[in-house]
PDBQT receptor file of N, H, CA, C and O in Angstrom, charges set to zero:
ATOM      1  N   TYR A   1       2.042  -9.050   0.461  1.00  0.00    +0.000 N 
ATOM      2  CA  TYR A   1       3.261  -8.520  -0.129  1.00  0.00    +0.000 C 
ATOM      3  C   TYR A   1       4.463  -9.182   0.515  1.00  0.00    +0.000 C 
ATOM      4  O   TYR A   1       4.354  -9.806   1.571  1.00  0.00    +0.000 OA
ATOM      5  N   GLU A   2       5.594  -9.040  -0.121  1.00  0.00    +0.000 N 
ATOM      6  H   GLU A   2       5.682  -8.533  -0.978  1.00  0.00    +0.000 HD
ATOM      7  CA  GLU A   2       6.850  -9.539   0.406  1.00  0.00    +0.000 C 
ATOM      8  C   GLU A   2       7.763  -8.339   0.625  1.00  0.00    +0.000 C 
ATOM      9  O   GLU A   2       7.647  -7.326  -0.065  1.00  0.00    +0.000 OA
ATOM     10  N   ALA A   3       8.668  -8.460   1.586  1.00  0.00    +0.000 N 
ATOM     11  H   ALA A   3       8.762  -9.284   2.147  1.00  0.00    +0.000 HD
ATOM     12  CA  ALA A   3       9.589  -7.366   1.895  1.00  0.00    +0.000 C 
ATOM     13  C   ALA A   3      10.961  -7.667   1.317  1.00  0.00    +0.000 C 
ATOM     14  O   ALA A   3      11.417  -8.811   1.312  1.00  0.00    +0.000 OA
ATOM     15  N   LEU A   4      11.600  -6.630   0.837  1.00  0.00    +0.000 N 
ATOM     16  H   LEU A   4      11.230  -5.701   0.842  1.00  0.00    +0.000 HD
ATOM     17  CA  LEU A   4      12.935  -6.753   0.276  1.00  0.00    +0.000 C 
ATOM     18  C   LEU A   4      13.761  -5.588   0.799  1.00  0.00    +0.000 C 
ATOM     19  O   LEU A   4      13.394  -4.426   0.621  1.00  0.00    +0.000 OA
ATOM     20  N   SER A   5      14.874  -5.902   1.442  1.00  0.00    +0.000 N 
ATOM     21  H   SER A   5      15.173  -6.846   1.587  1.00  0.00    +0.000 HD
ATOM     22  CA  SER A   5      15.734  -4.860   1.995  1.00  0.00    +0.000 C 
ATOM     23  C   SER A   5      16.944  -4.696   1.090  1.00  0.00    +0.000 C 
ATOM     24  O   SER A   5      17.824  -5.555   1.044  1.00  0.00    +0.000 OA
ATOM     25  N   TYR A   6      16.975  -3.588   0.376  1.00  0.00    +0.000 N 
ATOM     26  H   TYR A   6      16.260  -2.890   0.414  1.00  0.00    +0.000 HD
ATOM     27  CA  TYR A   6      18.043  -3.359  -0.587  1.00  0.00    +0.000 C 
ATOM     28  C   TYR A   6      18.494  -1.917  -0.614  1.00  0.00    +0.000 C 
ATOM     29  O   TYR A   6      18.710  -1.361  -1.691  1.00  0.00    +0.000 OA
ATOM     30  N   THR A   7      18.641  -1.297   0.543  1.00  0.00    +0.000 N 
ATOM     31  H   THR A   7      18.465  -1.749   1.418  1.00  0.00    +0.000 HD
ATOM     32  CA  THR A   7      19.078   0.087   0.599  1.00  0.00    +0.000 C 
ATOM     33  C   THR A   7      20.562   0.228   0.315  1.00  0.00    +0.000 C 
ATOM     34  O   THR A   7      20.972   1.170  -0.363  1.00  0.00    +0.000 OA
ATOM     35  N   TRP A   8      21.367  -0.681   0.816  1.00  0.00    +0.000 N 
ATOM     36  H   TRP A   8      21.034  -1.446   1.367  1.00  0.00    +0.000 HD
ATOM     37  CA  TRP A   8      22.810  -0.543   0.709  1.00  0.00    +0.000 C 
ATOM     38  C   TRP A   8      23.288  -0.848  -0.699  1.00  0.00    +0.000 C 
ATOM     39  O   TRP A   8      22.543  -1.344  -1.545  1.00  0.00    +0.000 OA
ATOM     40  N   GLY A   9      24.555  -0.535  -0.916  1.00  0.00    +0.000 N 
ATOM     41  H   GLY A   9      25.160  -0.133  -0.229  1.00  0.00    +0.000 HD
ATOM     42  CA  GLY A   9      25.148  -0.786  -2.227  1.00  0.00    +0.000 C 
ATOM     43  C   GLY A   9      25.702   0.497  -2.819  1.00  0.00    +0.000 C 
ATOM     44  O   GLY A   9      25.612   1.566  -2.214  1.00  0.00    +0.000 OA
ATOM     45  N   SER A  10      26.248   0.383  -3.954  1.00  0.00    +0.000 N 
ATOM     46  H   SER A  10      26.321  -0.485  -4.445  1.00  0.00    +0.000 HD
ATOM     47  CA  SER A  10      26.894   1.492  -4.628  1.00  0.00    +0.000 C 
ATOM     48  C   SER A  10      25.885   2.546  -5.069  1.00  0.00    +0.000 C 
ATOM     49  O   SER A  10      24.783   2.223  -5.514  1.00  0.00    +0.000 OA
ATOM     50  N   ASP A  11      26.276   3.798  -4.940  1.00  0.00    +0.000 N 
ATOM     51  H   ASP A  11      27.171   4.060  -4.579  1.00  0.00    +0.000 HD
ATOM     52  CA  ASP A  11      25.438   4.911  -5.403  1.00  0.00    +0.000 C 
ATOM     53  C   ASP A  11      25.685   5.219  -6.882  1.00  0.00    +0.000 C 
ATOM     54  O   ASP A  11      24.989   6.046  -7.470  1.00  0.00    +0.000 OA
ATOM     55  N   ILE A  12      26.658   4.567  -7.467  1.00  0.00    +0.000 N 
ATOM     56  H   ILE A  12      27.223   3.895  -6.989  1.00  0.00    +0.000 HD
ATOM     57  CA  ILE A  12      27.018   4.920  -8.842  1.00  0.00    +0.000 C 
ATOM     58  C   ILE A  12      26.051   4.316  -9.860  1.00  0.00    +0.000 C 
ATOM     59  O   ILE A  12      25.487   3.241  -9.654  1.00  0.00    +0.000 OA
ATOM     60  N   ILE A  13      25.886   5.021 -10.928  1.00  0.00    +0.000 N 
ATOM     61  H   ILE A  13      26.344   5.894 -11.096  1.00  0.00    +0.000 HD
ATOM     62  CA  ILE A  13      25.114   4.601 -12.098  1.00  0.00    +0.000 C 
ATOM     63  C   ILE A  13      23.773   3.970 -11.720  1.00  0.00    +0.000 C 
ATOM     64  O   ILE A  13      23.602   2.758 -11.854  1.00  0.00    +0.000 OA
ATOM     65  N   PRO A  14      22.827   4.775 -11.251  1.00  0.00    +0.000 N 
ATOM     66  CA  PRO A  14      21.513   4.212 -10.942  1.00  0.00    +0.000 C 
ATOM     67  C   PRO A  14      20.819   3.688 -12.199  1.00  0.00    +0.000 C 
ATOM     68  O   PRO A  14      21.032   4.185 -13.305  1.00  0.00    +0.000 OA
ATOM     69  N   GLU A  15      19.996   2.683 -11.995  1.00  0.00    +0.000 N 
ATOM     70  H   GLU A  15      19.824   2.280 -11.097  1.00  0.00    +0.000 HD
ATOM     71  CA  GLU A  15      19.253   2.052 -13.090  1.00  0.00    +0.000 C 
ATOM     72  C   GLU A  15      17.800   2.509 -13.021  1.00  0.00    +0.000 C 
ATOM     73  O   GLU A  15      17.299   2.814 -11.939  1.00  0.00    +0.000 OA
ATOM     74  N   ASP A  16      17.129   2.560 -14.149  1.00  0.00    +0.000 N 
ATOM     75  H   ASP A  16      17.537   2.312 -15.028  1.00  0.00    +0.000 HD
ATOM     76  CA  ASP A  16      15.713   2.935 -14.199  1.00  0.00    +0.000 C 
ATOM     77  C   ASP A  16      14.828   1.708 -14.057  1.00  0.00    +0.000 C 
ATOM     78  O   ASP A  16      15.105   0.657 -14.635  1.00  0.00    +0.000 OA
ATOM     79  N   ILE A  17      13.747   1.856 -13.273  1.00  0.00    +0.000 N 
ATOM     80  H   ILE A  17      13.522   2.710 -12.804  1.00  0.00    +0.000 HD
ATOM     81  CA  ILE A  17      12.696   0.850 -13.233  1.00  0.00    +0.000 C 
ATOM     82  C   ILE A  17      11.374   1.563 -13.489  1.00  0.00    +0.000 C 
ATOM     83  O   ILE A  17      11.264   2.774 -13.294  1.00  0.00    +0.000 OA
ATOM     84  N   THR A  18      10.390   0.818 -13.919  1.00  0.00    +0.000 N 
ATOM     85  H   THR A  18      10.479  -0.166 -14.077  1.00  0.00    +0.000 HD
ATOM     86  CA  THR A  18       9.053   1.354 -14.124  1.00  0.00    +0.000 C 
ATOM     87  C   THR A  18       8.096   0.611 -13.208  1.00  0.00    +0.000 C 
ATOM     88  O   THR A  18       8.061  -0.620 -13.194  1.00  0.00    +0.000 OA
ATOM     89  N   ILE A  19       7.327   1.363 -12.451  1.00  0.00    +0.000 N 
ATOM     90  H   ILE A  19       7.355   2.363 -12.463  1.00  0.00    +0.000 HD
ATOM     91  CA  ILE A  19       6.331   0.797 -11.544  1.00  0.00    +0.000 C 
ATOM     92  C   ILE A  19       4.971   1.064 -12.164  1.00  0.00    +0.000 C 
ATOM     93  O   ILE A  19       4.635   2.204 -12.484  1.00  0.00    +0.000 OA
ATOM     94  N   GLY A  20       4.192   0.003 -12.329  1.00  0.00    +0.000 N 
ATOM     95  H   GLY A  20       4.464  -0.923 -12.069  1.00  0.00    +0.000 HD
ATOM     96  CA  GLY A  20       2.941   0.156 -13.058  1.00  0.00    +0.000 C 
ATOM     97  C   GLY A  20       3.283   0.391 -14.520  1.00  0.00    +0.000 C 
ATOM     98  O   GLY A  20       4.166  -0.264 -15.072  1.00  0.00    +0.000 OA
ATOM     99  N   GLU A  21       2.599   1.303 -15.126  1.00  0.00    +0.000 N 
ATOM    100  H   GLU A  21       1.881   1.835 -14.677  1.00  0.00    +0.000 HD
ATOM    101  CA  GLU A  21       2.883   1.569 -16.532  1.00  0.00    +0.000 C 
ATOM    102  C   GLU A  21       3.521   2.927 -16.768  1.00  0.00    +0.000 C 
ATOM    103  O   GLU A  21       3.990   3.199 -17.873  1.00  0.00    +0.000 OA
ATOM    104  N   GLN A  22       3.550   3.800 -15.738  1.00  0.00    +0.000 N 
ATOM    105  H   GLN A  22       3.169   3.579 -14.841  1.00  0.00    +0.000 HD
ATOM    106  CA  GLN A  22       4.020   5.158 -15.999  1.00  0.00    +0.000 C 
ATOM    107  C   GLN A  22       5.045   5.691 -15.008  1.00  0.00    +0.000 C 
ATOM    108  O   GLN A  22       5.811   6.588 -15.359  1.00  0.00    +0.000 OA
ATOM    109  N   PHE A  23       5.090   5.177 -13.788  1.00  0.00    +0.000 N 
ATOM    110  H   PHE A  23       4.467   4.448 -13.502  1.00  0.00    +0.000 HD
ATOM    111  CA  PHE A  23       5.950   5.748 -12.759  1.00  0.00    +0.000 C 
ATOM    112  C   PHE A  23       7.367   5.204 -12.907  1.00  0.00    +0.000 C 
ATOM    113  O   PHE A  23       7.594   4.002 -12.763  1.00  0.00    +0.000 OA
ATOM    114  N   LYS A  24       8.325   6.094 -13.197  1.00  0.00    +0.000 N 
ATOM    115  H   LYS A  24       8.141   7.070 -13.314  1.00  0.00    +0.000 HD
ATOM    116  CA  LYS A  24       9.723   5.686 -13.346  1.00  0.00    +0.000 C 
ATOM    117  C   LYS A  24      10.525   6.138 -12.130  1.00  0.00    +0.000 C 
ATOM    118  O   LYS A  24      10.279   7.198 -11.555  1.00  0.00    +0.000 OA
ATOM    119  N   LEU A  25      11.481   5.311 -11.760  1.00  0.00    +0.000 N 
ATOM    120  H   LEU A  25      11.682   4.450 -12.226  1.00  0.00    +0.000 HD
ATOM    121  CA  LEU A  25      12.275   5.554 -10.563  1.00  0.00    +0.000 C 
ATOM    122  C   LEU A  25      13.687   5.048 -10.798  1.00  0.00    +0.000 C 
ATOM    123  O   LEU A  25      13.881   4.037 -11.473  1.00  0.00    +0.000 OA
ATOM    124  N   LYS A  26      14.673   5.740 -10.248  1.00  0.00    +0.000 N 
ATOM    125  H   LYS A  26      14.516   6.562  -9.700  1.00  0.00    +0.000 HD
ATOM    126  CA  LYS A  26      16.059   5.291 -10.329  1.00  0.00    +0.000 C 
ATOM    127  C   LYS A  26      16.390   4.503  -9.060  1.00  0.00    +0.000 C 
ATOM    128  O   LYS A  26      16.083   4.936  -7.949  1.00  0.00    +0.000 OA
ATOM    129  N   VAL A  27      17.020   3.343  -9.242  1.00  0.00    +0.000 N 
ATOM    130  H   VAL A  27      17.269   2.991 -10.144  1.00  0.00    +0.000 HD
ATOM    131  CA  VAL A  27      17.410   2.498  -8.110  1.00  0.00    +0.000 C 
ATOM    132  C   VAL A  27      18.861   2.075  -8.296  1.00  0.00    +0.000 C 
ATOM    133  O   VAL A  27      19.416   2.168  -9.391  1.00  0.00    +0.000 OA
ATOM    134  N   ARG A  28      19.462   1.612  -7.209  1.00  0.00    +0.000 N 
ATOM    135  H   ARG A  28      19.012   1.537  -6.319  1.00  0.00    +0.000 HD
ATOM    136  CA  ARG A  28      20.841   1.146  -7.275  1.00  0.00    +0.000 C 
ATOM    137  C   ARG A  28      20.921  -0.152  -8.077  1.00  0.00    +0.000 C 
ATOM    138  O   ARG A  28      19.952  -0.908  -8.151  1.00  0.00    +0.000 OA
ATOM    139  N   PRO A  29      22.081  -0.399  -8.671  1.00  0.00    +0.000 N 
ATOM    140  CA  PRO A  29      22.226  -1.588  -9.518  1.00  0.00    +0.000 C 
ATOM    141  C   PRO A  29      21.887  -2.903  -8.817  1.00  0.00    +0.000 C 
ATOM    142  O   PRO A  29      21.313  -3.794  -9.444  1.00  0.00    +0.000 OA
ATOM    143  N   ASN A  30      22.228  -3.049  -7.526  1.00  0.00    +0.000 N 
ATOM    144  H   ASN A  30      22.694  -2.325  -7.017  1.00  0.00    +0.000 HD
ATOM    145  CA  ASN A  30      21.945  -4.320  -6.850  1.00  0.00    +0.000 C 
ATOM    146  C   ASN A  30      20.442  -4.558  -6.705  1.00  0.00    +0.000 C 
ATOM    147  O   ASN A  30      19.991  -5.697  -6.826  1.00  0.00    +0.000 OA
ATOM    148  N   LEU A  31      19.664  -3.514  -6.452  1.00  0.00    +0.000 N 
ATOM    149  H   LEU A  31      20.030  -2.589  -6.354  1.00  0.00    +0.000 HD
ATOM    150  CA  LEU A  31      18.214  -3.657  -6.376  1.00  0.00    +0.000 C 
ATOM    151  C   LEU A  31      17.640  -3.956  -7.756  1.00  0.00    +0.000 C 
ATOM    152  O   LEU A  31      16.749  -4.794  -7.894  1.00  0.00    +0.000 OA
ATOM    153  N   HIS A  32      18.141  -3.283  -8.759  1.00  0.00    +0.000 N 
ATOM    154  H   HIS A  32      18.865  -2.602  -8.648  1.00  0.00    +0.000 HD
ATOM    155  CA  HIS A  32      17.685  -3.527 -10.133  1.00  0.00    +0.000 C 
ATOM    156  C   HIS A  32      17.879  -5.006 -10.498  1.00  0.00    +0.000 C 
ATOM    157  O   HIS A  32      16.983  -5.630 -11.066  1.00  0.00    +0.000 OA
ATOM    158  N   THR A  33      19.027  -5.551 -10.175  1.00  0.00    +0.000 N 
ATOM    159  H   THR A  33      19.756  -5.044  -9.714  1.00  0.00    +0.000 HD
ATOM    160  CA  THR A  33      19.309  -6.961 -10.463  1.00  0.00    +0.000 C 
ATOM    161  C   THR A  33      18.363  -7.871  -9.691  1.00  0.00    +0.000 C 
ATOM    162  O   THR A  33      17.827  -8.824 -10.255  1.00  0.00    +0.000 OA
ATOM    163  N   ALA A  34      18.151  -7.591  -8.410  1.00  0.00    +0.000 N 
ATOM    164  H   ALA A  34      18.587  -6.816  -7.951  1.00  0.00    +0.000 HD
ATOM    165  CA  ALA A  34      17.240  -8.409  -7.606  1.00  0.00    +0.000 C 
ATOM    166  C   ALA A  34      15.832  -8.394  -8.182  1.00  0.00    +0.000 C 
ATOM    167  O   ALA A  34      15.189  -9.441  -8.264  1.00  0.00    +0.000 OA
ATOM    168  N   LEU A  35      15.348  -7.233  -8.579  1.00  0.00    +0.000 N 
ATOM    169  H   LEU A  35      15.871  -6.383  -8.512  1.00  0.00    +0.000 HD
ATOM    170  CA  LEU A  35      13.999  -7.133  -9.136  1.00  0.00    +0.000 C 
ATOM    171  C   LEU A  35      13.880  -7.899 -10.452  1.00  0.00    +0.000 C 
ATOM    172  O   LEU A  35      12.850  -8.518 -10.718  1.00  0.00    +0.000 OA
ATOM    173  N   ARG A  36      14.918  -7.860 -11.265  1.00  0.00    +0.000 N 
ATOM    174  H   ARG A  36      15.755  -7.357 -11.049  1.00  0.00    +0.000 HD
ATOM    175  CA  ARG A  36      14.894  -8.614 -12.519  1.00  0.00    +0.000 C 
ATOM    176  C   ARG A  36      14.769 -10.114 -12.257  1.00  0.00    +0.000 C 
ATOM    177  O   ARG A  36      14.031 -10.809 -12.956  1.00  0.00    +0.000 OA
ATOM    178  N   TYR A  37      15.491 -10.614 -11.248  1.00  0.00    +0.000 N 
ATOM    179  H   TYR A  37      16.090 -10.050 -10.681  1.00  0.00    +0.000 HD
ATOM    180  CA  TYR A  37      15.452 -12.042 -10.948  1.00  0.00    +0.000 C 
ATOM    181  C   TYR A  37      14.153 -12.464 -10.268  1.00  0.00    +0.000 C 
ATOM    182  O   TYR A  37      13.737 -13.615 -10.402  1.00  0.00    +0.000 OA
ATOM    183  N   LEU A  38      13.509 -11.556  -9.543  1.00  0.00    +0.000 N 
ATOM    184  H   LEU A  38      13.847 -10.622  -9.434  1.00  0.00    +0.000 HD
ATOM    185  CA  LEU A  38      12.265 -11.882  -8.854  1.00  0.00    +0.000 C 
ATOM    186  C   LEU A  38      11.049 -11.820  -9.776  1.00  0.00    +0.000 C 
ATOM    187  O   LEU A  38      10.010 -12.406  -9.473  1.00  0.00    +0.000 OA
ATOM    188  N   LYS A  39      11.173 -11.125 -10.881  1.00  0.00    +0.000 N 
ATOM    189  H   LYS A  39      12.017 -10.649 -11.127  1.00  0.00    +0.000 HD
ATOM    190  CA  LYS A  39      10.040 -10.942 -11.796  1.00  0.00    +0.000 C 
ATOM    191  C   LYS A  39       9.626 -12.279 -12.418  1.00  0.00    +0.000 C 
ATOM    192  O   LYS A  39      10.453 -13.035 -12.927  1.00  0.00    +0.000 OA
ATOM    193  N   VAL A  40       8.332 -12.539 -12.358  1.00  0.00    +0.000 N 
ATOM    194  H   VAL A  40       7.660 -11.925 -11.944  1.00  0.00    +0.000 HD
ATOM    195  CA  VAL A  40       7.755 -13.733 -12.977  1.00  0.00    +0.000 C 
ATOM    196  C   VAL A  40       6.799 -13.254 -14.072  1.00  0.00    +0.000 C 
ATOM    197  O   VAL A  40       5.894 -12.467 -13.795  1.00  0.00    +0.000 OA
ATOM    198  N   PRO A  41       6.984 -13.714 -15.305  1.00  0.00    +0.000 N 
ATOM    199  CA  PRO A  41       6.104 -13.271 -16.396  1.00  0.00    +0.000 C 
ATOM    200  C   PRO A  41       4.628 -13.569 -16.104  1.00  0.00    +0.000 C 
ATOM    201  O   PRO A  41       4.285 -14.620 -15.562  1.00  0.00    +0.000 OA
ATOM    202  N   ASN A  42       3.785 -12.635 -16.471  1.00  0.00    +0.000 N 
ATOM    203  H   ASN A  42       4.063 -11.782 -16.911  1.00  0.00    +0.000 HD
ATOM    204  CA  ASN A  42       2.324 -12.786 -16.338  1.00  0.00    +0.000 C 
ATOM    205  C   ASN A  42       1.854 -12.951 -14.899  1.00  0.00    +0.000 C 
ATOM    206  O   ASN A  42       0.808 -13.552 -14.655  1.00  0.00    +0.000 OA
ATOM    207  N   ARG A  43       2.605 -12.433 -13.958  1.00  0.00    +0.000 N 
ATOM    208  H   ARG A  43       3.455 -11.945 -14.156  1.00  0.00    +0.000 HD
ATOM    209  CA  ARG A  43       2.208 -12.508 -12.549  1.00  0.00    +0.000 C 
ATOM    210  C   ARG A  43       2.570 -11.203 -11.860  1.00  0.00    +0.000 C 
ATOM    211  O   ARG A  43       3.692 -10.713 -11.992  1.00  0.00    +0.000 OA
ATOM    212  N   ASP A  44       1.611 -10.639 -11.121  1.00  0.00    +0.000 N 
ATOM    213  H   ASP A  44       0.700 -11.037 -11.014  1.00  0.00    +0.000 HD
ATOM    214  CA  ASP A  44       1.897  -9.433 -10.349  1.00  0.00    +0.000 C 
ATOM    215  C   ASP A  44       2.766  -9.800  -9.155  1.00  0.00    +0.000 C 
ATOM    216  O   ASP A  44       2.625 -10.877  -8.576  1.00  0.00    +0.000 OA
ATOM    217  N   LEU A  45       3.660  -8.894  -8.797  1.00  0.00    +0.000 N 
ATOM    218  H   LEU A  45       3.774  -8.019  -9.267  1.00  0.00    +0.000 HD
ATOM    219  CA  LEU A  45       4.537  -9.083  -7.656  1.00  0.00    +0.000 C 
ATOM    220  C   LEU A  45       4.384  -7.863  -6.762  1.00  0.00    +0.000 C 
ATOM    221  O   LEU A  45       4.618  -6.735  -7.198  1.00  0.00    +0.000 OA
ATOM    222  N   PHE A  46       3.994  -8.083  -5.525  1.00  0.00    +0.000 N 
ATOM    223  H   PHE A  46       3.804  -8.999  -5.171  1.00  0.00    +0.000 HD
ATOM    224  CA  PHE A  46       3.789  -6.995  -4.580  1.00  0.00    +0.000 C 
ATOM    225  C   PHE A  46       4.936  -7.004  -3.583  1.00  0.00    +0.000 C 
ATOM    226  O   PHE A  46       5.082  -7.931  -2.787  1.00  0.00    +0.000 OA
ATOM    227  N   LEU A  47       5.752  -5.945  -3.643  1.00  0.00    +0.000 N 
ATOM    228  H   LEU A  47       5.634  -5.192  -4.290  1.00  0.00    +0.000 HD
ATOM    229  CA  LEU A  47       6.928  -5.850  -2.778  1.00  0.00    +0.000 C 
ATOM    230  C   LEU A  47       6.902  -4.570  -1.965  1.00  0.00    +0.000 C 
ATOM    231  O   LEU A  47       6.406  -3.538  -2.417  1.00  0.00    +0.000 OA
ATOM    232  N   TRP A  48       7.440  -4.650  -0.768  1.00  0.00    +0.000 N 
ATOM    233  H   TRP A  48       7.844  -5.488  -0.401  1.00  0.00    +0.000 HD
ATOM    234  CA  TRP A  48       7.753  -3.477   0.041  1.00  0.00    +0.000 C 
ATOM    235  C   TRP A  48       9.270  -3.450   0.071  1.00  0.00    +0.000 C 
ATOM    236  O   TRP A  48       9.903  -4.328   0.658  1.00  0.00    +0.000 OA
ATOM    237  N   VAL A  49       9.857  -2.424  -0.572  1.00  0.00    +0.000 N 
ATOM    238  H   VAL A  49       9.342  -1.711  -1.048  1.00  0.00    +0.000 HD
ATOM    239  CA  VAL A  49      11.314  -2.329  -0.683  1.00  0.00    +0.000 C 
ATOM    240  C   VAL A  49      11.774  -1.097   0.080  1.00  0.00    +0.000 C 
ATOM    241  O   VAL A  49      11.363   0.021  -0.229  1.00  0.00    +0.000 OA
ATOM    242  N   ASP A  50      12.633  -1.305   1.086  1.00  0.00    +0.000 N 
ATOM    243  H   ASP A  50      12.967  -2.214   1.337  1.00  0.00    +0.000 HD
ATOM    244  CA  ASP A  50      13.049  -0.187   1.927  1.00  0.00    +0.000 C 
ATOM    245  C   ASP A  50      13.664   0.953   1.122  1.00  0.00    +0.000 C 
ATOM    246  O   ASP A  50      13.434   2.122   1.435  1.00  0.00    +0.000 OA
ATOM    247  N   ALA A  51      14.433   0.635   0.104  1.00  0.00    +0.000 N 
ATOM    248  H   ALA A  51      14.620  -0.314  -0.150  1.00  0.00    +0.000 HD
ATOM    249  CA  ALA A  51      15.078   1.674  -0.702  1.00  0.00    +0.000 C 
ATOM    250  C   ALA A  51      14.071   2.545  -1.437  1.00  0.00    +0.000 C 
ATOM    251  O   ALA A  51      14.387   3.672  -1.818  1.00  0.00    +0.000 OA
ATOM    252  N   ILE A  52      12.861   2.031  -1.639  1.00  0.00    +0.000 N 
ATOM    253  H   ILE A  52      12.605   1.115  -1.330  1.00  0.00    +0.000 HD
ATOM    254  CA  ILE A  52      11.820   2.782  -2.342  1.00  0.00    +0.000 C 
ATOM    255  C   ILE A  52      10.800   3.352  -1.360  1.00  0.00    +0.000 C 
ATOM    256  O   ILE A  52      10.360   4.491  -1.518  1.00  0.00    +0.000 OA
ATOM    257  N   CYS A  53      10.425   2.577  -0.358  1.00  0.00    +0.000 N 
ATOM    258  H   CYS A  53      10.783   1.652  -0.230  1.00  0.00    +0.000 HD
ATOM    259  CA  CYS A  53       9.319   2.956   0.530  1.00  0.00    +0.000 C 
ATOM    260  C   CYS A  53       9.731   3.856   1.694  1.00  0.00    +0.000 C 
ATOM    261  O   CYS A  53       8.879   4.508   2.296  1.00  0.00    +0.000 OA
ATOM    262  N   ILE A  54      11.015   3.901   2.018  1.00  0.00    +0.000 N 
ATOM    263  H   ILE A  54      11.708   3.371   1.528  1.00  0.00    +0.000 HD
ATOM    264  CA  ILE A  54      11.500   4.753   3.108  1.00  0.00    +0.000 C 
ATOM    265  C   ILE A  54      12.291   5.909   2.496  1.00  0.00    +0.000 C 
ATOM    266  O   ILE A  54      13.141   5.699   1.630  1.00  0.00    +0.000 OA
ATOM    267  N   ASN A  55      12.008   7.114   2.947  1.00  0.00    +0.000 N 
ATOM    268  H   ASN A  55      11.318   7.284   3.651  1.00  0.00    +0.000 HD
ATOM    269  CA  ASN A  55      12.756   8.281   2.491  1.00  0.00    +0.000 C 
ATOM    270  C   ASN A  55      14.183   8.166   3.013  1.00  0.00    +0.000 C 
ATOM    271  O   ASN A  55      14.437   8.395   4.195  1.00  0.00    +0.000 OA
ATOM    272  N   GLN A  56      15.110   7.811   2.133  1.00  0.00    +0.000 N 
ATOM    273  H   GLN A  56      14.903   7.624   1.172  1.00  0.00    +0.000 HD
ATOM    274  CA  GLN A  56      16.488   7.551   2.535  1.00  0.00    +0.000 C 
ATOM    275  C   GLN A  56      17.245   8.809   2.956  1.00  0.00    +0.000 C 
ATOM    276  O   GLN A  56      18.314   8.700   3.557  1.00  0.00    +0.000 OA
ATOM    277  N   SER A  57      16.732   9.975   2.665  1.00  0.00    +0.000 N 
ATOM    278  H   SER A  57      15.864  10.063   2.178  1.00  0.00    +0.000 HD
ATOM    279  CA  SER A  57      17.402  11.212   3.087  1.00  0.00    +0.000 C 
ATOM    280  C   SER A  57      16.845  11.744   4.405  1.00  0.00    +0.000 C 
ATOM    281  O   SER A  57      17.268  12.801   4.871  1.00  0.00    +0.000 OA
ATOM    282  N   ASP A  58      15.899  11.021   5.011  1.00  0.00    +0.000 N 
ATOM    283  H   ASP A  58      15.555  10.162   4.632  1.00  0.00    +0.000 HD
ATOM    284  CA  ASP A  58      15.291  11.434   6.280  1.00  0.00    +0.000 C 
ATOM    285  C   ASP A  58      15.722  10.471   7.383  1.00  0.00    +0.000 C 
ATOM    286  O   ASP A  58      15.183   9.371   7.497  1.00  0.00    +0.000 OA
ATOM    287  N   SER A  59      16.695  10.888   8.194  1.00  0.00    +0.000 N 
ATOM    288  H   SER A  59      17.132  11.783   8.101  1.00  0.00    +0.000 HD
ATOM    289  CA  SER A  59      17.240  10.024   9.253  1.00  0.00    +0.000 C 
ATOM    290  C   SER A  59      16.177   9.574  10.245  1.00  0.00    +0.000 C 
ATOM    291  O   SER A  59      16.191   8.428  10.695  1.00  0.00    +0.000 OA
ATOM    292  N   GLN A  60      15.263  10.461  10.584  1.00  0.00    +0.000 N 
ATOM    293  H   GLN A  60      15.252  11.392  10.219  1.00  0.00    +0.000 HD
ATOM    294  CA  GLN A  60      14.210  10.112  11.535  1.00  0.00    +0.000 C 
ATOM    295  C   GLN A  60      13.298   9.027  10.974  1.00  0.00    +0.000 C 
ATOM    296  O   GLN A  60      12.973   8.067  11.674  1.00  0.00    +0.000 OA
ATOM    297  N   GLU A  61      12.888   9.168   9.732  1.00  0.00    +0.000 N 
ATOM    298  H   GLU A  61      13.151   9.948   9.163  1.00  0.00    +0.000 HD
ATOM    299  CA  GLU A  61      12.025   8.150   9.112  1.00  0.00    +0.000 C 
ATOM    300  C   GLU A  61      12.737   6.806   9.031  1.00  0.00    +0.000 C 
ATOM    301  O   GLU A  61      12.145   5.765   9.313  1.00  0.00    +0.000 OA
ATOM    302  N   LYS A  62      14.011   6.834   8.644  1.00  0.00    +0.000 N 
ATOM    303  H   LYS A  62      14.492   7.680   8.415  1.00  0.00    +0.000 HD
ATOM    304  CA  LYS A  62      14.765   5.569   8.568  1.00  0.00    +0.000 C 
ATOM    305  C   LYS A  62      14.848   4.936   9.946  1.00  0.00    +0.000 C 
ATOM    306  O   LYS A  62      14.677   3.723  10.074  1.00  0.00    +0.000 OA
ATOM    307  N   SER A  63      15.107   5.727  10.978  1.00  0.00    +0.000 N 
ATOM    308  H   SER A  63      15.246   6.712  10.874  1.00  0.00    +0.000 HD
ATOM    309  CA  SER A  63      15.197   5.213  12.338  1.00  0.00    +0.000 C 
ATOM    310  C   SER A  63      13.863   4.635  12.804  1.00  0.00    +0.000 C 
ATOM    311  O   SER A  63      13.836   3.581  13.438  1.00  0.00    +0.000 OA
ATOM    312  N   ASP A  64      12.767   5.307  12.501  1.00  0.00    +0.000 N 
ATOM    313  H   ASP A  64      12.788   6.164  11.985  1.00  0.00    +0.000 HD
ATOM    314  CA  ASP A  64      11.425   4.828  12.885  1.00  0.00    +0.000 C 
ATOM    315  C   ASP A  64      11.097   3.500  12.208  1.00  0.00    +0.000 C 
ATOM    316  O   ASP A  64      10.441   2.651  12.811  1.00  0.00    +0.000 OA
ATOM    317  N   GLN A  65      11.534   3.308  10.985  1.00  0.00    +0.000 N 
ATOM    318  H   GLN A  65      12.067   3.998  10.495  1.00  0.00    +0.000 HD
ATOM    319  CA  GLN A  65      11.205   2.097  10.239  1.00  0.00    +0.000 C 
ATOM    320  C   GLN A  65      12.038   0.900  10.669  1.00  0.00    +0.000 C 
ATOM    321  O   GLN A  65      11.600  -0.243  10.535  1.00  0.00    +0.000 OA
ATOM    322  N   VAL A  66      13.229   1.154  11.181  1.00  0.00    +0.000 N 
ATOM    323  H   VAL A  66      13.584   2.082  11.290  1.00  0.00    +0.000 HD
ATOM    324  CA  VAL A  66      14.090   0.058  11.634  1.00  0.00    +0.000 C 
ATOM    325  C   VAL A  66      13.622  -0.363  12.977  1.00  0.00    +0.000 C 
ATOM    326  O   VAL A  66      14.193  -1.277  13.571  1.00  0.00    +0.000 OA
TER     327      VAL A  66
């Protein structure tokens, strides 16, 4: 997998993404744009994204991951 750090940025107007075929998640616009540019047709992309994989409302978890 590859790591992508995209926690920061504007909180306004979150964008929807779909993970797999059914799991929907709201992300910040800057992460949405990055994911669109990283997507390669007909190829799986395995990412670890801090904004998705770390509970951003848990200060202890964020501190442990940094």
